N, C-alpha and C positions, 0 to 999 in steps of 0.2 A: 308265552310271556310269564315271567315269575310274578308272584304276588306283590302288590303294592300295599304298603301299610302306612298309617299315619294320616295326617290331614294338614290343610293349609300350606304353609311354607316348610313344614316338617313331614315330608313324605319319603318313603324308603322302599327300595326294591330288594327282595330276597335274592341273595347271590347263591345260586345252586352250585353244589359241588365244592363248597368252601368249608374246610380246608382239604388239601390233597395230601393224604397220608401215605408214606411208603409202607411196604410190606413189613409187618412185625411191629409197627408203631400204632398203638390204640390210645385214645385220650382218656377213656373212662370219664367219670364226672369232672366237669370243669368248674372250679370254684371262682375263678376270676381271670382277668386279662388286663394287660397294659400295652401301650403302643409307644415305641421309642421315637427319637428325632428323625430316624431314617425310614419310619413307617413300618418297621418290623413289629409283629404282634407276638407277645409272650403270653402263653396260656398256662395257668397254674392248675394242675390236674391232681386227681386222686388215683391215677394209674401208675404203671411201672415207670413212666417218664414224667416226673413231677413238673418240670418247666419245659415247654415245647415252643420253639420259635418258628414263625412263618413269615414270609414276605406278604405284601398287600394282596397279591393274587392267590395266596393260600398255599404256596409251595413250601414244603418243609425245609427248614434251615438247619436246626440242631435241637438237641435236648440235653438237659443237665439236671443236677440235683438228686441223682440216683442214690438212695440209701441215706439221705441227709435228714429228711423230714419225718416227724411223727404224725402230724395232722396238718395237711395243706389247706389253707383257707384264703387269706387276703393277700393281694399283691399290689404294689405301688411302684412308681418310678420317679426318680429324681431328675433335676434339670441336666445333670451330666449323664443321664441314661443308666445310672445305678439302679438296681432292682432290689426292692425290699419285699420280703416274704414273711408273713406271720405263720407261726406254728402253734396250733391250738393244743397239741399234746405235750410239747416241750416247753410251752409258755415263753417263747422268745420271739424276737424279730431278727432276721438275718439279712444282711446287705451283701449283694453280689455285684460283680461286673456283669455286663451283658453276655459274657462268655461263660459265666457260672463260677468264677473264682470268688470264694468267700472273703469279704473284706471286714465285716464287723458283726458281732452278736450283741444284742441288747436285751436285758431283762433276765427273768428266771421265774420259777414258780412262787406264787404267793397264795395265801389262804383265800378261799372263796369269799367274795363280797367283803374283803378286807379293805378295799380301796387302794391297795398297793399293787404295783405292776409285777407280774401279770397273772391273770387267771383266765386262760383260754382267749388270748387276744384275737380279735376278729379281723381287723383291717387297720391301715394307717394311711396318712396323706403327708406329703412333703410340702411345706408352705412355699409358694412361689415368691414370697416376700422375704422371709428370714432364713429359709432353709431348714427350719425346725420341723420336727416330726410330731404329728398329732395322731394319737393312737386310740382307736375304739376298742376298749377292753371291758367286756366282750360277752362271753358266754357264762363265765363264772365271776363276773364283776359287773359294775354298772358305772363305769368311769371313762372319762376322756383324760389322757395324759399328754402333756407337752414335754418333749425332750429336745435338747440341743442337738446339733448334728453329730457331736462326739459322744452322744448317748447319755448325757446327764439329765436326770429328771428335774424339770423346772417347777411344775405345779400340776395339779389335777383338779377336776370337778365332776360332779354328778353322783347320784346314788340311785338305788333301786326304787321304782315307783312309777306313778302315772302322771305326776304333776310336771310343772315347768322345771327343766333342768334335771329331771329324773328319767331313768331309762329302764327298759326291759329288752335286753339284748341290743346294745349299740353295735350295729353290724357293719356299717360302711361309713366312710367319712371323706369329705372333700373340703379343700381350703381354696378360697378364691383370691383374686388379686388385691382385695381389700383386707385380706387375712380374716375374713369371716369364715366360720366353721359350720359346715352342713353335716348333720349326723342322721343316718338312717336308723331310726329307733324302731327296730323291726316289730317286736311283739306289742308295741303300742300303736302300730299301724300309722306311723307318721314320720315326717322329717322335722327335726328341730334345728334352729339356726342360732349361733352364738358369735360373740366377738372372740378374738383370740385369747382374751382373758377369762372366757367362760361366762360372760354376761349374756343372759337370755335375750334374744331378739324376736324370734317368731317360732310358731309351730304350724306345720301344714298337716292337718288331720286327714283321715279318710284314705290313706294309701295302704292297701292291704299288704301286710308283711313286707314293708319296704326293706329290700335286701341290698341290692347293688346301687351305687351312686357314681356318676361321673358328670363332668361339666365341660362344655365346649367353649371356644374362644368368645362366642357371642353371649355367654352367660346362661345358655339353656342347661337345665339340670335334668339328667336322665336317671330314672328310677326303675330298677328291675323289681317286679313284684313276684314273690314266691307263691306257690300253690298253697291251698289250705291243707289241714290235716286230712288223713285218709277218710275219716267219717264224713267230711264235707267235700271230698274231691270232685263229686259230680255237681256241685253247686255252680250254676252258670255265672260268668262275669266276676268271679271272686279269685283274684290273683292271676297267675300265669300270663302276665301282661307287662308292657313297658309304658310308663307315663313320662311325659316331658313337661316341665314347669319352667317359668322364668324365675329369676332370682328373688322375686317378690312373692313367690308361691302361687302364681296364677297358672292353672292347668292349660297347656297349649294343645296337647293331643294325647290320646291314650290308644294303644293298639294291641291286638292279640285276640284270637278267636274266643268265643264264650266258654268253650271247654278246652281242657288241655289236649295237646296233640304234638305231632312232630312233622306235620306237613307244612308247606308254605302258608304263612299267615297265622300259624299257631305257635305256641310255646308250651313246654312241659313244666320245667322247674327252673325259671330264671333265678340266678343266684348272684351273678356279677355282671357288670356291663362296662364297656370301654368305648370311647369315641376317638376317632383319629383326626388328623388335621384337615381331611376332606369332608368331615362330618359323617363318615360312615360309622355304623355301630357294630359292635361285637357282643352278642348276648350269650353269656355262659350259663349252661344248664346242668343241673345235678339230679337227673331222674332216678338214678339208682338209690340215692340217699333219701329222696323225698316222695317218690310216687308209689311205692309198695310193689310187692312181687307180682300181684295179679296184673297191674297196669304194665309193668315191665315185660311180662311174658307176652301179653297181647301186642305190645309195641314191637317186640322182637319178631313175632309171627308176621306182623304187617310189613316189616322191613325185609322179610325173606332172609337172605344171607348177609344183609347189611347190618351194621351196628346201629343201635339206637343213638339218635343225634345228641351231641353234647355241646355244640356251639353253632350259632347262626350269625352270618354276616349280613347286614342290611346296608345297601348302598344309598346314600343320600341323593335325592333327585333334585334337579333344577339348578 
């Protein structure tokens, strides 16, 4: 029996052997994932195959984006199944068909902390209300930008800092059916909530390195928590977990072993998270980037000939 994680009405079983990779295809670090209307899962990686698509059972479908990206990071999906990818090195957002045909490029390099788009944009969300794009920008900025679907900048908000409406690495973003905007303010260890105009509504403190965000149809908000820096990597219960909140910021459940790992019930370096129409979760991990060479070497030894895990599927129970 695979590990059961979570609590209450939000319990999940680890799906062993997901995904099934063909010979010659390795994921390497997985920055994020999205699920389309047909249940296909698109994983955004830092390997030789930047975007890899699987069906719900984890069977490989296709891959694309080879040679396109400088820095793979955030991935989002529109209501028509168009796929948006942020590039932290080229400072742009690219829009693709599900088959990988480039449709649109938005943005370009701006000076660090200038407030202008973009400097290492981290993630974006497509509004289910207006179709506008809300961009978390990102590593070299501290802003949220709103763009029209045709790529026109409408307005922006935010600045560097720890107060309301300020950010230290706005890392992931979700927009709900009321067009409220949820931002994973990673290095402030919190989620902030705004109206579509950027008016502050709430802050949910105490979420260690809030990195990945997604929301299901019931309004549950899923937060992937990254691990601490290497000098704190052995601190128990700090990061490497998934937390689930309601839209009012009440914690529903939190799961993940006290220390980082790659076995059932553990996470190493959660960076992105996606939920499908069945309530199943896909937790994307980036151990090579986050865990250090000593941890990676030990993890590789423990796996024998297998690769260090980069993504976990958790099937919703009940």
